[in-house]
N, C-alpha and C positions, 0 to 999 in steps of 0.2 A: 504493500500500500504506500502511496505517496501522500504525505501530509503537507499541505501548503499553508503558509502563514501570510495573511493580509491584515495588518493592524489598522490600515487606513482605507478600508474597502469603500467603494463608491458606485454610484450609478453612472455609467459612461453614456453620454448622449453624443451621437454623431450626426452632424448637420451637413448636408450637401447644398452648396449655394453656387450661384453663377455670377462671376465677376463681382465679388464682394467689395463694398465701399465703406470705409470708416466714416462714422458720423451720419450715415443715412439708413433708411429702412431697407433691410435685405430680406427677400422672400426665401424661405427654406424649401428646396425642391424635394428633398427626401430627409427622413430622420429615423434613427433607430435608438433603442434603449437596451443596454446590456449590463450585467453585473461586471464591475471593473475594479481596478486597483491591480498593481503589478502581480501580486500573488494569485489573484483570480485569473489573470491573463496567462499564468502558468498552469492553473488548474484545468482550464478549458481544453487546450491542445493536448495535455497529458491524458485527459479523459477520452478525447476523440481518438487518440492512438491506442486506446484499449486498457489503460491502467485503471485500477481502483483508486479514486482520489477522494480524500477527505479535506475539506477546507475549514480553516479556523482563523480567528482574528476577532476584531470588534465590528459589530453592526449596531445600528440604533434606529428607533422610531419606525415610521411607515416606510421610509426609504430602505431601512435595513430589512424589513419584511419582504420588500420587493426583491432585494438582492438574493435572499434565501430562496424564495419561490422560483426565481428565474434560473437558479443553478440546477433545479430539478430537471430542467429540459436537457441539461448536459450530462445527467447521470452522476452529478457530484453530490456527495454527502456533506451537509453543512453541520459544523460543530462550532458555531460562533458563540462568543460571549456577548450577550445583549445588554445595551445601555439605553437610557431613556432618550438621550439627544438624537437628533436626526443624522443619519449617514450623509456624507457629502455627495455632490454631483460634479462630474468633470465633463467638460464640453470640448469636442473635437470638431472643428469646422473645416470642411474640404471645399476649396474653391475649384470647381471643375474647369474653369477657363484658364486660370493661371497655374493650375496643378500644384498648389501649395496648401498646407494645412496649418491651422492655428489652434492651440490648445488653451483652455481656461480651466485651471485646477483649483477647486475650493480647498481650504485648509482642513476642514473637518472639525469634529468636536474635540473637547478636552477630556482626557481620561484621568480619573482620580486614582490615587494610590490604592484605594480599596478595590477598585475595578481591575487595576493592573495585577494586584496580588491574586485576585480571583481568576483572572485569565491564566496566570502562570501555573496555578494549581491545575486548571483544566488542561493546559498544554502538556504538562508533565505526564498526565495520564494518557493523553492521545499519542505521545511519542512512543510509548511502550508497544503500540500496535503497528507502528510505521516501519517501513524499510528505508525510506529516504524522506528527509524533511527539506522543503524549499522555503526559505524566508526571503521576502522580497519587498522592496519599496520603502516608502517613508514611514514615520511613526506619527501618531496623533499628538497634538499638544498635550503637555502634562507628563510625557515620558522622557527619560534621560537618554543621553547618547550611548549609555552602556546597556540599554534594553536588549538589543540584539545579541550583545556579548553574553548576556545571561541565558538567552534562549539557545544559543549555540552551545554553551557549556552544558546545559541540561541535556541536549541531544547527544553530544559527545559522551557524556556520562552514562547514557543509556546504551552506548555502543552502536549508534546509528549514524549513517552518513548525513551530512547537512550541507546544503548549498546556501550561500548568502549573497544576495544581489541587492546592494544598496549603494549609497554614496556618502561623501563628506565624512564627518566625524563618526557617524554610525558605522561606516565601513572600516575606518581606522581602528575604532574600538573593537569591532567584531572580529577583525583579523587576529587580535590578541588571544581570542578563544580558539583559534586554529580550526576554522571550518574546513570541510572536505574540499570545497570548491568556491572560488569567488570569480566574478566576471566583470571586472572594471572596464570602462571604455577609456579612450585615450585621455580625456579630460580628467577622469578619476585617477588614472595613473600619474598624471602630472600633479594632482593635488597630493597624492600619497608620497611622491618622491621630491616634490619641489623643483623638478627638472622639466625641460621642454619636451624631451623624448620625441624628437622629430623623425627619427629613423627607426627602421625595424630592429636594428641592433640595440638601440637604446631602450626600446620597449621590451625586448627580450631580457635585457639586463635587469630592468625594473621588475619584471615578472619573476625572474630568478631570485631576487631579494625577498619578495613576498613568499615564494615557495620555500625559501630557507627559513622563514619564520614559522614553518609548520603547516602551511596550507598545501595540501596534497596536489591540487590541480588549480592552476591560474589560467584563466581564459581572458584574452584581451580582444574586445570587439573592434573590428576595422571597418564596420559599415559594409558598403558594397564590395569591399576587398576581402571579405571573409573574416577570419579570426586567427589569432595565434594562441597556442596552448603550451604551457610549461608544466611538466609533471615528471614523476620518477622514471617513466618510460622514455623520456626525451622531450624534444621540442618539435612541434608540428605547426603547419599552417594549413587551414582549410581555405580552398579557393572555390568560390561559388560562381555559377554561370550568370551572365547578365540577364536580368529579367525586367519586364515592364511592371514595376511595382505600383500597386493600387493604394495600399495603406501600410506604411512602415511602422505605425504606432503599435507597440506590443511585440514586435519581431524579436527583440532581445528576450522578452519573457517566454516566447515560444521556444527559443533556443535553450533557456533554462529547463523547460519541460522536457526537451530532448535529452539533456544531460541527466535529469532525474530518471527518465525512462531507461537510459543506458545503465545507470548505477543499479536500478532495481532489477534489471534483466541480467546483470553480470556480464555485459558486453566489454570488449576491449576498449581502450581509450580511443583508438583510431575509429572503431565502429561507432562509438558513442559520439565522437566529434562529427562524423559524417551524418548520423541520424539527426543530431541537434541542428546542424547546418541546413539539412534538407527541410526540416519542419519549419525553421525560421524563414527560409526562402519561400516556402509554400504559403506561409501566413501572409507574406507581403503581396501575394496575388489576389487576396480577398479583401473586400471592403470591411467586413466585421472584424473588430479587434479581438485577438486571442482565438482565432479560428483558422482552420486549414482544411483542405480536402485531401484525403489519402492519395487519390490518383495524382494530384499535383506533386505531393511529396515523393511518391514512388518514381515519377518521371524525372524529378530533379536529383534523386538520390545517386544514380550512377554517373551523373554529370559533375559531381563534386569531387575535386581532387584533394587528397590529403598528402601534403608534402612533408617529408621528414627533414628537418633542418639540422638537428643535432641529436646525438645519443644513440 
């Protein structure tokens, strides 16, 4: 079972507009509403790929009830900690003329110390039944930067694999607990190292340092150029084919789903990297965030090159 953690779950609203103009009335051509937050954008593709997925985190109010109900359509089991305040809404606007997207992300509610301790108790029980735990995204107001560090430590203490996908001080603190995998992008690597890391060699050296801190697998997102991975088996680069992307929001989360699947299934790191890259690329071909079609993934799978750089 894959357990996903979304402490700042949301309703994702996607608007399609034509030639959007600031300061004017814009008519929405299409709209969709889906359960969102980075952890849930891991949950959905993992479930589509056939895994048993349990989702936890915080939800609140009527919006939180919508999130829980909507996850049933994906076959995802909800084990959220409920609070009284309303869950947030995040809006993604796609301009069909200029081919650009703009996001508006609400901050969400504030979590009390009592609610946090209640969630930690629930999380500790859920981890016992999990094979892999994927912790993703931001945290609500009221939580400390050490929050993910604590969850990673609980998971490692239970002998389970744990993926941490976050940024800033949450990532820096989380690394201290030695998660199984982290997936920083180039900006996050620069934040962690204080260096520009403009070349592949510099990125690899930065990833090696994180690996040396006890993180088994370090994946660096390169956007359309694929990704780099540093692990005990060596250093690899995934090269993905060029595609006509429709929606790139959540593609990194889909990649995390692929890594969770690979860990759960006991695949080699090369097989896992290929699977994660194929799911991520397939997700970019679809309008709905955190969604892919198996046929797309299977078609892309054999086109992905895994290059061994070192080791």
